[in-house]
PDB file of N, CA, C, O and CB in Angstrom:
ATOM      1  N   GLY A   1    -114.931  14.612 -40.127  1.00  0.00           N
ATOM      2  CA  GLY A   1    -114.258  15.299 -41.190  1.00  0.00           C
ATOM      3  C   GLY A   1    -115.142  15.979 -42.175  1.00  0.00           C
ATOM      4  O   GLY A   1    -116.364  15.969 -42.032  1.00  0.00           O
ATOM      5  N   ILE A   2    -114.574  16.547 -43.132  1.00  0.00           N
ATOM      6  CA  ILE A   2    -115.337  17.265 -44.204  1.00  0.00           C
ATOM      7  C   ILE A   2    -115.854  16.277 -45.174  1.00  0.00           C
ATOM      8  O   ILE A   2    -115.130  15.344 -45.522  1.00  0.00           O
ATOM      9  CB  ILE A   2    -114.467  18.316 -44.943  1.00  0.00           C
ATOM     10  N   LYS A   3    -117.114  16.418 -45.659  1.00  0.00           N
ATOM     11  CA  LYS A   3    -117.769  15.597 -46.570  1.00  0.00           C
ATOM     12  C   LYS A   3    -117.102  15.801 -47.958  1.00  0.00           C
ATOM     13  O   LYS A   3    -116.926  16.927 -48.423  1.00  0.00           O
ATOM     14  CB  LYS A   3    -119.274  15.904 -46.579  1.00  0.00           C
ATOM     15  N   LYS A   4    -116.743  14.669 -48.592  1.00  0.00           N
ATOM     16  CA  LYS A   4    -116.035  14.691 -49.844  1.00  0.00           C
ATOM     17  C   LYS A   4    -117.031  14.191 -50.960  1.00  0.00           C
ATOM     18  O   LYS A   4    -118.044  13.552 -50.678  1.00  0.00           O
ATOM     19  CB  LYS A   4    -114.715  13.787 -49.757  1.00  0.00           C
ATOM     20  N   SER A   5    -116.672  14.528 -52.249  1.00  0.00           N
ATOM     21  CA  SER A   5    -117.549  14.169 -53.365  1.00  0.00           C
ATOM     22  C   SER A   5    -117.369  12.760 -53.890  1.00  0.00           C
ATOM     23  O   SER A   5    -117.857  12.425 -54.969  1.00  0.00           O
ATOM     24  CB  SER A   5    -117.338  15.114 -54.472  1.00  0.00           C
ATOM     25  N   PHE A   6    -116.644  11.909 -53.103  1.00  0.00           N
ATOM     26  CA  PHE A   6    -116.393  10.531 -53.484  1.00  0.00           C
ATOM     27  C   PHE A   6    -116.670   9.642 -52.239  1.00  0.00           C
ATOM     28  O   PHE A   6    -116.674  10.151 -51.118  1.00  0.00           O
ATOM     29  CB  PHE A   6    -114.904  10.350 -54.021  1.00  0.00           C
ATOM     30  N   ASN A   7    -116.900   8.337 -52.425  1.00  0.00           N
ATOM     31  CA  ASN A   7    -117.254   7.432 -51.369  1.00  0.00           C
ATOM     32  C   ASN A   7    -116.075   6.633 -50.894  1.00  0.00           C
ATOM     33  O   ASN A   7    -116.004   6.253 -49.725  1.00  0.00           O
ATOM     34  CB  ASN A   7    -118.333   6.526 -51.812  1.00  0.00           C
ATOM     35  N   ASN A   8    -115.103   6.361 -51.833  1.00  0.00           N
ATOM     36  CA  ASN A   8    -113.967   5.473 -51.519  1.00  0.00           C
ATOM     37  C   ASN A   8    -112.679   6.132 -51.793  1.00  0.00           C
ATOM     38  O   ASN A   8    -112.589   7.005 -52.657  1.00  0.00           O
ATOM     39  CB  ASN A   8    -114.039   4.195 -52.294  1.00  0.00           C
ATOM     40  N   VAL A   9    -111.671   5.735 -51.075  1.00  0.00           N
ATOM     41  CA  VAL A   9    -110.268   6.185 -51.252  1.00  0.00           C
ATOM     42  C   VAL A   9    -109.530   4.967 -51.826  1.00  0.00           C
ATOM     43  O   VAL A   9    -109.587   3.884 -51.243  1.00  0.00           O
ATOM     44  CB  VAL A   9    -109.594   6.704 -49.853  1.00  0.00           C
ATOM     45  N   ILE A  10    -108.827   5.135 -52.981  1.00  0.00           N
ATOM     46  CA  ILE A  10    -108.009   4.139 -53.538  1.00  0.00           C
ATOM     47  C   ILE A  10    -106.553   4.322 -53.067  1.00  0.00           C
ATOM     48  O   ILE A  10    -105.966   5.389 -53.242  1.00  0.00           O
ATOM     49  CB  ILE A  10    -108.118   4.171 -55.041  1.00  0.00           C
ATOM     50  N   LYS A  11    -106.001   3.296 -52.487  1.00  0.00           N
ATOM     51  CA  LYS A  11    -104.573   3.344 -52.081  1.00  0.00           C
ATOM     52  C   LYS A  11    -103.701   3.414 -53.318  1.00  0.00           C
ATOM     53  O   LYS A  11    -103.790   2.554 -54.194  1.00  0.00           O
ATOM     54  CB  LYS A  11    -104.182   2.098 -51.215  1.00  0.00           C
ATOM     55  N   ALA A  12    -102.910   4.369 -53.392  1.00  0.00           N
ATOM     56  CA  ALA A  12    -102.010   4.553 -54.563  1.00  0.00           C
ATOM     57  C   ALA A  12    -100.590   4.757 -54.102  1.00  0.00           C
ATOM     58  O   ALA A  12     -99.909   5.714 -54.471  1.00  0.00           O
ATOM     59  CB  ALA A  12    -102.457   5.758 -55.434  1.00  0.00           C
ATOM     60  N   ASN A  13    -100.175   3.821 -53.283  1.00  0.00           N
ATOM     61  CA  ASN A  13     -98.786   3.913 -52.686  1.00  0.00           C
ATOM     62  C   ASN A  13     -97.808   3.828 -53.823  1.00  0.00           C
ATOM     63  O   ASN A  13     -97.821   2.857 -54.579  1.00  0.00           O
ATOM     64  CB  ASN A  13     -98.494   2.750 -51.610  1.00  0.00           C
ATOM     65  N   ILE A  14     -96.940   4.843 -53.965  1.00  0.00           N
ATOM     66  CA  ILE A  14     -95.929   4.896 -55.022  1.00  0.00           C
ATOM     67  C   ILE A  14     -94.941   3.765 -54.613  1.00  0.00           C
ATOM     68  O   ILE A  14     -94.552   3.612 -53.455  1.00  0.00           O
ATOM     69  CB  ILE A  14     -95.205   6.387 -55.145  1.00  0.00           C
ATOM     70  N   GLY A  15     -94.569   2.986 -55.661  1.00  0.00           N
ATOM     71  CA  GLY A  15     -93.587   1.930 -55.462  1.00  0.00           C
ATOM     72  C   GLY A  15     -94.068   0.662 -54.905  1.00  0.00           C
ATOM     73  O   GLY A  15     -93.268  -0.258 -54.732  1.00  0.00           O
ATOM     74  N   ASP A  16     -95.363   0.531 -54.596  1.00  0.00           N
ATOM     75  CA  ASP A  16     -95.823  -0.697 -54.039  1.00  0.00           C
ATOM     76  C   ASP A  16     -96.920  -1.257 -54.858  1.00  0.00           C
ATOM     77  O   ASP A  16     -98.079  -1.214 -54.446  1.00  0.00           O
ATOM     78  CB  ASP A  16     -96.259  -0.516 -52.644  1.00  0.00           C
ATOM     79  N   ALA A  17     -96.607  -1.784 -56.008  1.00  0.00           N
ATOM     80  CA  ALA A  17     -97.638  -2.212 -56.997  1.00  0.00           C
ATOM     81  C   ALA A  17     -98.354  -3.430 -56.401  1.00  0.00           C
ATOM     82  O   ALA A  17     -99.531  -3.590 -56.728  1.00  0.00           O
ATOM     83  CB  ALA A  17     -96.985  -2.567 -58.433  1.00  0.00           C
ATOM     84  N   HIS A  18     -97.800  -4.278 -55.593  1.00  0.00           N
ATOM     85  CA  HIS A  18     -98.451  -5.398 -54.987  1.00  0.00           C
ATOM     86  C   HIS A  18     -99.560  -4.966 -54.104  1.00  0.00           C
ATOM     87  O   HIS A  18    -100.599  -5.626 -54.073  1.00  0.00           O
ATOM     88  CB  HIS A  18     -97.492  -6.211 -54.234  1.00  0.00           C
ATOM     89  N   ALA A  19     -99.408  -3.918 -53.395  1.00  0.00           N
ATOM     90  CA  ALA A  19    -100.422  -3.362 -52.512  1.00  0.00           C
ATOM     91  C   ALA A  19    -101.709  -2.943 -53.290  1.00  0.00           C
ATOM     92  O   ALA A  19    -102.839  -2.916 -52.804  1.00  0.00           O
ATOM     93  CB  ALA A  19     -99.835  -2.151 -51.758  1.00  0.00           C
ATOM     94  N   MET A  20    -101.351  -2.603 -54.644  1.00  0.00           N
ATOM     95  CA  MET A  20    -102.420  -2.167 -55.575  1.00  0.00           C
ATOM     96  C   MET A  20    -103.112  -3.356 -56.219  1.00  0.00           C
ATOM     97  O   MET A  20    -104.094  -3.179 -56.940  1.00  0.00           O
ATOM     98  CB  MET A  20    -101.844  -1.249 -56.672  1.00  0.00           C
ATOM     99  N   GLY A  21    -102.610  -4.584 -55.970  1.00  0.00           N
ATOM    100  CA  GLY A  21    -103.213  -5.736 -56.519  1.00  0.00           C
ATOM    101  C   GLY A  21    -102.510  -6.310 -57.735  1.00  0.00           C
ATOM    102  O   GLY A  21    -103.009  -7.256 -58.345  1.00  0.00           O
ATOM    103  N   GLN A  22    -101.348  -5.751 -58.104  1.00  0.00           N
ATOM    104  CA  GLN A  22    -100.620  -6.296 -59.220  1.00  0.00           C
ATOM    105  C   GLN A  22     -99.963  -7.659 -58.819  1.00  0.00           C
ATOM    106  O   GLN A  22     -99.388  -7.796 -57.739  1.00  0.00           O
ATOM    107  CB  GLN A  22     -99.547  -5.272 -59.702  1.00  0.00           C
ATOM    108  N   LYS A  23    -100.078  -8.655 -59.739  1.00  0.00           N
ATOM    109  CA  LYS A  23     -99.451  -9.915 -59.471  1.00  0.00           C
ATOM    110  C   LYS A  23     -97.951  -9.705 -59.545  1.00  0.00           C
ATOM    111  O   LYS A  23     -97.454  -8.863 -60.292  1.00  0.00           O
ATOM    112  CB  LYS A  23     -99.928 -11.005 -60.458  1.00  0.00           C
ATOM    113  N   PRO A  24     -97.249 -10.490 -58.754  1.00  0.00           N
ATOM    114  CA  PRO A  24     -95.732 -10.462 -58.781  1.00  0.00           C
ATOM    115  C   PRO A  24     -95.246 -10.866 -60.191  1.00  0.00           C
ATOM    116  O   PRO A  24     -95.850 -11.645 -60.927  1.00  0.00           O
ATOM    117  CB  PRO A  24     -95.104 -11.466 -57.671  1.00  0.00           C
ATOM    118  N   ILE A  25     -94.060 -10.231 -60.485  1.00  0.00           N
ATOM    119  CA  ILE A  25     -93.480 -10.489 -61.851  1.00  0.00           C
ATOM    120  C   ILE A  25     -92.429 -11.528 -61.691  1.00  0.00           C
ATOM    121  O   ILE A  25     -91.272 -11.319 -62.056  1.00  0.00           O
ATOM    122  CB  ILE A  25     -92.869  -9.183 -62.520  1.00  0.00           C
ATOM    123  N   SER A  26     -92.822 -12.669 -61.138  1.00  0.00           N
ATOM    124  CA  SER A  26     -91.937 -13.762 -60.880  1.00  0.00           C
ATOM    125  C   SER A  26     -91.319 -14.320 -62.119  1.00  0.00           C
ATOM    126  O   SER A  26     -90.120 -14.600 -62.125  1.00  0.00           O
ATOM    127  CB  SER A  26     -92.642 -14.814 -60.169  1.00  0.00           C
ATOM    128  N   PHE A  27     -92.077 -14.497 -63.174  1.00  0.00           N
ATOM    129  CA  PHE A  27     -91.521 -15.106 -64.410  1.00  0.00           C
ATOM    130  C   PHE A  27     -90.369 -14.294 -64.957  1.00  0.00           C
ATOM    131  O   PHE A  27     -89.316 -14.848 -65.271  1.00  0.00           O
ATOM    132  CB  PHE A  27     -92.606 -15.238 -65.488  1.00  0.00           C
ATOM    133  N   ILE A  28     -90.551 -12.976 -65.077  1.00  0.00           N
ATOM    134  CA  ILE A  28     -89.523 -12.147 -65.592  1.00  0.00           C
ATOM    135  C   ILE A  28     -88.319 -12.189 -64.738  1.00  0.00           C
ATOM    136  O   ILE A  28     -87.205 -12.252 -65.256  1.00  0.00           O
ATOM    137  CB  ILE A  28     -89.990 -10.781 -65.739  1.00  0.00           C
ATOM    138  N   ARG A  29     -88.482 -12.157 -63.450  1.00  0.00           N
ATOM    139  CA  ARG A  29     -87.357 -12.145 -62.570  1.00  0.00           C
ATOM    140  C   ARG A  29     -86.555 -13.532 -62.606  1.00  0.00           C
ATOM    141  O   ARG A  29     -85.330 -13.591 -62.498  1.00  0.00           O
ATOM    142  CB  ARG A  29     -87.865 -11.823 -61.135  1.00  0.00           C
ATOM    143  N   GLN A  30     -87.357 -14.589 -62.764  1.00  0.00           N
ATOM    144  CA  GLN A  30     -86.728 -15.909 -62.892  1.00  0.00           C
ATOM    145  C   GLN A  30     -85.967 -16.028 -64.158  1.00  0.00           C
ATOM    146  O   GLN A  30     -84.839 -16.522 -64.146  1.00  0.00           O
ATOM    147  CB  GLN A  30     -87.747 -17.002 -62.821  1.00  0.00           C
ATOM    148  N   VAL A  31     -86.525 -15.598 -65.265  1.00  0.00           N
ATOM    149  CA  VAL A  31     -85.828 -15.631 -66.565  1.00  0.00           C
ATOM    150  C   VAL A  31     -84.553 -14.775 -66.496  1.00  0.00           C
ATOM    151  O   VAL A  31     -83.509 -15.193 -66.996  1.00  0.00           O
ATOM    152  CB  VAL A  31     -86.768 -15.121 -67.713  1.00  0.00           C
ATOM    153  N   LEU A  32     -84.621 -13.626 -65.907  1.00  0.00           N
ATOM    154  CA  LEU A  32     -83.450 -12.745 -65.759  1.00  0.00           C
ATOM    155  C   LEU A  32     -82.371 -13.421 -64.951  1.00  0.00           C
ATOM    156  O   LEU A  32     -81.187 -13.314 -65.272  1.00  0.00           O
ATOM    157  CB  LEU A  32     -83.841 -11.421 -65.095  1.00  0.00           C
ATOM    158  N   ALA A  33     -82.789 -14.146 -63.861  1.00  0.00           N
ATOM    159  CA  ALA A  33     -81.787 -14.877 -63.092  1.00  0.00           C
ATOM    160  C   ALA A  33     -81.131 -15.950 -63.896  1.00  0.00           C
ATOM    161  O   ALA A  33     -79.914 -16.112 -63.817  1.00  0.00           O
ATOM    162  CB  ALA A  33     -82.397 -15.475 -61.873  1.00  0.00           C
ATOM    163  N   CYS A  34     -81.896 -16.706 -64.681  1.00  0.00           N
ATOM    164  CA  CYS A  34     -81.334 -17.729 -65.483  1.00  0.00           C
ATOM    165  C   CYS A  34     -80.393 -17.290 -66.602  1.00  0.00           C
ATOM    166  O   CYS A  34     -79.377 -17.927 -66.879  1.00  0.00           O
ATOM    167  CB  CYS A  34     -82.396 -18.475 -66.038  1.00  0.00           C
ATOM    168  N   VAL A  35     -80.767 -16.183 -67.231  1.00  0.00           N
ATOM    169  CA  VAL A  35     -79.847 -15.725 -68.318  1.00  0.00           C
ATOM    170  C   VAL A  35     -78.606 -15.080 -67.724  1.00  0.00           C
ATOM    171  O   VAL A  35     -77.549 -15.056 -68.355  1.00  0.00           O
ATOM    172  CB  VAL A  35     -80.562 -14.710 -69.271  1.00  0.00           C
ATOM    173  N   SER A  36     -78.738 -14.542 -66.479  1.00  0.00           N
ATOM    174  CA  SER A  36     -77.489 -13.944 -65.784  1.00  0.00           C
ATOM    175  C   SER A  36     -76.636 -15.003 -65.279  1.00  0.00           C
ATOM    176  O   SER A  36     -75.422 -14.805 -65.230  1.00  0.00           O
ATOM    177  CB  SER A  36     -77.846 -13.010 -64.596  1.00  0.00           C
ATOM    178  N   ASP A  37     -77.151 -16.143 -64.884  1.00  0.00           N
ATOM    179  CA  ASP A  37     -76.349 -17.297 -64.449  1.00  0.00           C
ATOM    180  C   ASP A  37     -76.942 -18.598 -65.061  1.00  0.00           C
ATOM    181  O   ASP A  37     -77.797 -19.251 -64.462  1.00  0.00           O
ATOM    182  CB  ASP A  37     -76.314 -17.386 -62.865  1.00  0.00           C
ATOM    183  N   PRO A  38     -76.475 -18.930 -66.222  1.00  0.00           N
ATOM    184  CA  PRO A  38     -76.962 -20.019 -67.029  1.00  0.00           C
ATOM    185  C   PRO A  38     -76.961 -21.379 -66.311  1.00  0.00           C
ATOM    186  O   PRO A  38     -77.685 -22.287 -66.719  1.00  0.00           O
ATOM    187  CB  PRO A  38     -76.145 -20.106 -68.263  1.00  0.00           C
ATOM    188  N   SER A  39     -76.149 -21.529 -65.239  1.00  0.00           N
ATOM    189  CA  SER A  39     -76.141 -22.784 -64.477  1.00  0.00           C
ATOM    190  C   SER A  39     -77.489 -22.972 -63.823  1.00  0.00           C
ATOM    191  O   SER A  39     -77.839 -24.099 -63.475  1.00  0.00           O
ATOM    192  CB  SER A  39     -75.013 -22.793 -63.412  1.00  0.00           C
ATOM    193  N   LEU A  40     -78.240 -21.941 -63.646  1.00  0.00           N
ATOM    194  CA  LEU A  40     -79.478 -22.141 -62.965  1.00  0.00           C
ATOM    195  C   LEU A  40     -80.572 -22.776 -63.963  1.00  0.00           C
ATOM    196  O   LEU A  40     -81.619 -23.265 -63.538  1.00  0.00           O
ATOM    197  CB  LEU A  40     -79.957 -20.759 -62.369  1.00  0.00           C
ATOM    198  N   ILE A  41     -80.254 -22.725 -65.247  1.00  0.00           N
ATOM    199  CA  ILE A  41     -81.243 -23.368 -66.220  1.00  0.00           C
ATOM    200  C   ILE A  41     -81.414 -24.815 -65.901  1.00  0.00           C
ATOM    201  O   ILE A  41     -82.493 -25.365 -66.120  1.00  0.00           O
ATOM    202  CB  ILE A  41     -80.773 -23.232 -67.716  1.00  0.00           C
ATOM    203  N   ASN A  42     -80.398 -25.456 -65.395  1.00  0.00           N
ATOM    204  CA  ASN A  42     -80.463 -26.932 -65.116  1.00  0.00           C
ATOM    205  C   ASN A  42     -81.114 -27.190 -63.759  1.00  0.00           C
ATOM    206  O   ASN A  42     -81.309 -28.347 -63.386  1.00  0.00           O
ATOM    207  CB  ASN A  42     -79.023 -27.577 -65.141  1.00  0.00           C
ATOM    208  N   SER A  43     -81.454 -26.135 -63.015  1.00  0.00           N
ATOM    209  CA  SER A  43     -82.081 -26.297 -61.651  1.00  0.00           C
ATOM    210  C   SER A  43     -83.558 -26.621 -61.806  1.00  0.00           C
ATOM    211  O   SER A  43     -84.253 -25.991 -62.603  1.00  0.00           O
ATOM    212  CB  SER A  43     -81.910 -24.984 -60.771  1.00  0.00           C
ATOM    213  N   VAL A  44     -84.037 -27.588 -61.058  1.00  0.00           N
ATOM    214  CA  VAL A  44     -85.441 -27.894 -61.063  1.00  0.00           C
ATOM    215  C   VAL A  44     -86.193 -26.882 -60.146  1.00  0.00           C
ATOM    216  O   VAL A  44     -87.408 -26.988 -59.978  1.00  0.00           O
ATOM    217  CB  VAL A  44     -85.672 -29.367 -60.600  1.00  0.00           C
ATOM    218  N   LYS A  45     -85.482 -25.935 -59.576  1.00  0.00           N
ATOM    219  CA  LYS A  45     -86.127 -24.894 -58.760  1.00  0.00           C
ATOM    220  C   LYS A  45     -86.894 -23.923 -59.611  1.00  0.00           C
ATOM    221  O   LYS A  45     -87.725 -23.176 -59.096  1.00  0.00           O
ATOM    222  CB  LYS A  45     -85.101 -24.144 -57.937  1.00  0.00           C
ATOM    223  N   TYR A  46     -86.638 -23.912 -60.903  1.00  0.00           N
ATOM    224  CA  TYR A  46     -87.219 -22.948 -61.833  1.00  0.00           C
ATOM    225  C   TYR A  46     -88.189 -23.798 -62.705  1.00  0.00           C
ATOM    226  O   TYR A  46     -87.869 -24.919 -63.102  1.00  0.00           O
ATOM    227  CB  TYR A  46     -86.073 -22.172 -62.722  1.00  0.00           C
ATOM    228  N   PRO A  47     -89.408 -23.208 -62.992  1.00  0.00           N
ATOM    229  CA  PRO A  47     -90.386 -23.860 -63.877  1.00  0.00           C
ATOM    230  C   PRO A  47     -89.796 -24.083 -65.311  1.00  0.00           C
ATOM    231  O   PRO A  47     -88.913 -23.349 -65.754  1.00  0.00           O
ATOM    232  CB  PRO A  47     -91.689 -22.988 -63.956  1.00  0.00           C
ATOM    233  N   SER A  48     -90.293 -25.067 -65.973  1.00  0.00           N
ATOM    234  CA  SER A  48     -89.813 -25.422 -67.281  1.00  0.00           C
ATOM    235  C   SER A  48     -89.995 -24.234 -68.314  1.00  0.00           C
ATOM    236  O   SER A  48     -89.123 -24.016 -69.156  1.00  0.00           O
ATOM    237  CB  SER A  48     -90.561 -26.692 -67.760  1.00  0.00           C
ATOM    238  N   ASP A  49     -91.067 -23.527 -68.236  1.00  0.00           N
ATOM    239  CA  ASP A  49     -91.334 -22.429 -69.128  1.00  0.00           C
ATOM    240  C   ASP A  49     -90.257 -21.316 -68.900  1.00  0.00           C
ATOM    241  O   ASP A  49     -89.884 -20.635 -69.855  1.00  0.00           O
ATOM    242  CB  ASP A  49     -92.794 -21.883 -68.895  1.00  0.00           C
ATOM    243  N   VAL A  50     -89.777 -21.135 -67.702  1.00  0.00           N
ATOM    244  CA  VAL A  50     -88.807 -20.095 -67.334  1.00  0.00           C
ATOM    245  C   VAL A  50     -87.454 -20.607 -67.961  1.00  0.00           C
ATOM    246  O   VAL A  50     -86.734 -19.804 -68.554  1.00  0.00           O
ATOM    247  CB  VAL A  50     -88.716 -19.872 -65.676  1.00  0.00           C
ATOM    248  N   ARG A  51     -87.102 -21.923 -67.840  1.00  0.00           N
ATOM    249  CA  ARG A  51     -85.840 -22.406 -68.356  1.00  0.00           C
ATOM    250  C   ARG A  51     -85.848 -22.397 -69.884  1.00  0.00           C
ATOM    251  O   ARG A  51     -84.816 -22.097 -70.484  1.00  0.00           O
ATOM    252  CB  ARG A  51     -85.551 -23.812 -67.827  1.00  0.00           C
ATOM    253  N   GLN A  52     -86.942 -22.707 -70.523  1.00  0.00           N
ATOM    254  CA  GLN A  52     -87.067 -22.709 -71.935  1.00  0.00           C
ATOM    255  C   GLN A  52     -86.926 -21.313 -72.485  1.00  0.00           C
ATOM    256  O   GLN A  52     -86.269 -21.158 -73.514  1.00  0.00           O
ATOM    257  CB  GLN A  52     -88.363 -23.308 -72.337  1.00  0.00           C
ATOM    258  N   ARG A  53     -87.486 -20.292 -71.887  1.00  0.00           N
ATOM    259  CA  ARG A  53     -87.411 -18.919 -72.330  1.00  0.00           C
ATOM    260  C   ARG A  53     -85.939 -18.439 -72.194  1.00  0.00           C
ATOM    261  O   ARG A  53     -85.406 -17.768 -73.077  1.00  0.00           O
ATOM    262  CB  ARG A  53     -88.397 -18.013 -71.501  1.00  0.00           C
ATOM    263  N   ALA A  54     -85.321 -18.800 -71.080  1.00  0.00           N
ATOM    264  CA  ALA A  54     -83.844 -18.367 -70.812  1.00  0.00           C
ATOM    265  C   ALA A  54     -83.000 -19.001 -71.918  1.00  0.00           C
ATOM    266  O   ALA A  54     -82.122 -18.335 -72.468  1.00  0.00           O
ATOM    267  CB  ALA A  54     -83.282 -18.862 -69.303  1.00  0.00           C
ATOM    268  N   GLU A  55     -83.242 -20.273 -72.257  1.00  0.00           N
ATOM    269  CA  GLU A  55     -82.399 -20.944 -73.291  1.00  0.00           C
ATOM    270  C   GLU A  55     -82.685 -20.214 -74.639  1.00  0.00           C
ATOM    271  O   GLU A  55     -81.760 -19.949 -75.408  1.00  0.00           O
ATOM    272  CB  GLU A  55     -82.733 -22.556 -73.395  1.00  0.00           C
ATOM    273  N   LEU A  56     -83.944 -19.904 -74.905  1.00  0.00           N
ATOM    274  CA  LEU A  56     -84.250 -19.172 -76.209  1.00  0.00           C
ATOM    275  C   LEU A  56     -83.484 -17.818 -76.291  1.00  0.00           C
ATOM    276  O   LEU A  56     -82.880 -17.479 -77.309  1.00  0.00           O
ATOM    277  CB  LEU A  56     -85.831 -18.893 -76.337  1.00  0.00           C
ATOM    278  N   LEU A  57     -83.543 -17.095 -75.206  1.00  0.00           N
ATOM    279  CA  LEU A  57     -82.853 -15.799 -75.214  1.00  0.00           C
ATOM    280  C   LEU A  57     -81.320 -15.969 -75.282  1.00  0.00           C
ATOM    281  O   LEU A  57     -80.618 -15.228 -75.971  1.00  0.00           O
ATOM    282  CB  LEU A  57     -83.238 -14.991 -73.956  1.00  0.00           C
ATOM    283  N   LEU A  58     -80.862 -16.923 -74.574  1.00  0.00           N
ATOM    284  CA  LEU A  58     -79.374 -17.172 -74.673  1.00  0.00           C
ATOM    285  C   LEU A  58     -78.851 -17.658 -76.027  1.00  0.00           C
ATOM    286  O   LEU A  58     -77.714 -17.392 -76.415  1.00  0.00           O
ATOM    287  CB  LEU A  58     -78.979 -18.193 -73.651  1.00  0.00           C
ATOM    288  N   SER A  59     -79.743 -18.393 -76.740  1.00  0.00           N
ATOM    289  CA  SER A  59     -79.420 -18.904 -78.054  1.00  0.00           C
ATOM    290  C   SER A  59     -79.202 -17.779 -79.013  1.00  0.00           C
ATOM    291  O   SER A  59     -78.466 -17.943 -79.986  1.00  0.00           O
ATOM    292  CB  SER A  59     -80.501 -19.818 -78.558  1.00  0.00           C
ATOM    293  N   GLY A  60     -79.814 -16.632 -78.781  1.00  0.00           N
ATOM    294  CA  GLY A  60     -79.671 -15.463 -79.651  1.00  0.00           C
ATOM    295  C   GLY A  60     -78.468 -14.575 -79.265  1.00  0.00           C
ATOM    296  O   GLY A  60     -78.176 -13.589 -79.941  1.00  0.00           O
ATOM    297  N   CYS A  61     -77.781 -14.938 -78.175  1.00  0.00           N
ATOM    298  CA  CYS A  61     -76.610 -14.152 -77.731  1.00  0.00           C
ATOM    299  C   CYS A  61     -75.302 -14.778 -78.109  1.00  0.00           C
ATOM    300  O   CYS A  61     -75.139 -15.993 -78.004  1.00  0.00           O
ATOM    301  CB  CYS A  61     -76.640 -13.964 -76.246  1.00  0.00           C
ATOM    302  N   GLY A  62     -74.336 -13.945 -78.562  1.00  0.00           N
ATOM    303  CA  GLY A  62     -73.073 -14.477 -78.912  1.00  0.00           C
ATOM    304  C   GLY A  62     -72.402 -15.049 -77.697  1.00  0.00           C
ATOM    305  O   GLY A  62     -72.400 -14.417 -76.640  1.00  0.00           O
ATOM    306  N   GLY A  63     -71.820 -16.251 -77.815  1.00  0.00           N
ATOM    307  CA  GLY A  63     -71.197 -16.923 -76.719  1.00  0.00           C
ATOM    308  C   GLY A  63     -72.189 -17.558 -75.777  1.00  0.00           C
ATOM    309  O   GLY A  63     -71.831 -18.028 -74.697  1.00  0.00           O
ATOM    310  N   HIS A  64     -73.463 -17.570 -76.203  1.00  0.00           N
ATOM    311  CA  HIS A  64     -74.558 -18.117 -75.327  1.00  0.00           C
ATOM    312  C   HIS A  64     -74.488 -17.496 -73.964  1.00  0.00           C
ATOM    313  O   HIS A  64     -74.669 -18.197 -72.968  1.00  0.00           O
ATOM    314  CB  HIS A  64     -74.466 -19.670 -75.193  1.00  0.00           C
ATOM    315  N   SER A  65     -74.222 -16.149 -73.868  1.00  0.00           N
ATOM    316  CA  SER A  65     -74.109 -15.501 -72.600  1.00  0.00           C
ATOM    317  C   SER A  65     -74.552 -14.027 -72.739  1.00  0.00           C
ATOM    318  O   SER A  65     -74.410 -13.455 -73.820  1.00  0.00           O
ATOM    319  CB  SER A  65     -72.664 -15.611 -72.068  1.00  0.00           C
ATOM    320  N   VAL A  66     -75.067 -13.424 -71.708  1.00  0.00           N
ATOM    321  CA  VAL A  66     -75.415 -12.017 -71.753  1.00  0.00           C
ATOM    322  C   VAL A  66     -74.237 -11.175 -71.231  1.00  0.00           C
ATOM    323  O   VAL A  66     -74.238  -9.947 -71.323  1.00  0.00           O
ATOM    324  CB  VAL A  66     -76.700 -11.748 -70.924  1.00  0.00           C
ATOM    325  N   GLY A  67     -73.234 -11.875 -70.682  1.00  0.00           N
ATOM    326  CA  GLY A  67     -71.994 -11.181 -70.198  1.00  0.00           C
ATOM    327  C   GLY A  67     -71.092 -10.707 -71.361  1.00  0.00           C
ATOM    328  O   GLY A  67     -71.170 -11.228 -72.474  1.00  0.00           O
ATOM    329  N   SER A  68     -70.243  -9.714 -71.077  1.00  0.00           N
ATOM    330  CA  SER A  68     -69.358  -9.248 -72.065  1.00  0.00           C
ATOM    331  C   SER A  68     -68.043  -9.837 -72.115  1.00  0.00           C
ATOM    332  O   SER A  68     -67.264  -9.532 -73.018  1.00  0.00           O
ATOM    333  CB  SER A  68     -69.215  -7.933 -71.938  1.00  0.00           C
ATOM    334  N   TYR A  69     -67.716 -10.727 -71.133  1.00  0.00           N
ATOM    335  CA  TYR A  69     -66.390 -11.324 -71.049  1.00  0.00           C
ATOM    336  C   TYR A  69     -66.477 -12.883 -71.169  1.00  0.00           C
ATOM    337  O   TYR A  69     -65.646 -13.584 -70.592  1.00  0.00           O
ATOM    338  CB  TYR A  69     -65.708 -10.909 -69.701  1.00  0.00           C
ATOM    339  N   ARG A  70     -67.433 -13.395 -71.883  1.00  0.00           N
ATOM    340  CA  ARG A  70     -67.516 -14.875 -72.023  1.00  0.00           C
ATOM    341  C   ARG A  70     -67.322 -15.230 -73.433  1.00  0.00           C
ATOM    342  O   ARG A  70     -67.351 -16.410 -73.782  1.00  0.00           O
ATOM    343  CB  ARG A  70     -68.853 -15.440 -71.525  1.00  0.00           C
TER     344      ARG A  70
END
């Protein structure tokens, strides 16, 4: 091929941040799951910091819920 002015090509796949080396956003997703379904806060499947953050967020919500009909 044609000689380029650079030595390396960086993969910049749109929409695939993990392919670019970004760590998964598990904490945020787990907190979102717990505030969406508060029964998950009692599950040992979620780390304690996730459950504590979900409780903190829900304590600031009217009705201790992010839903509009609770």
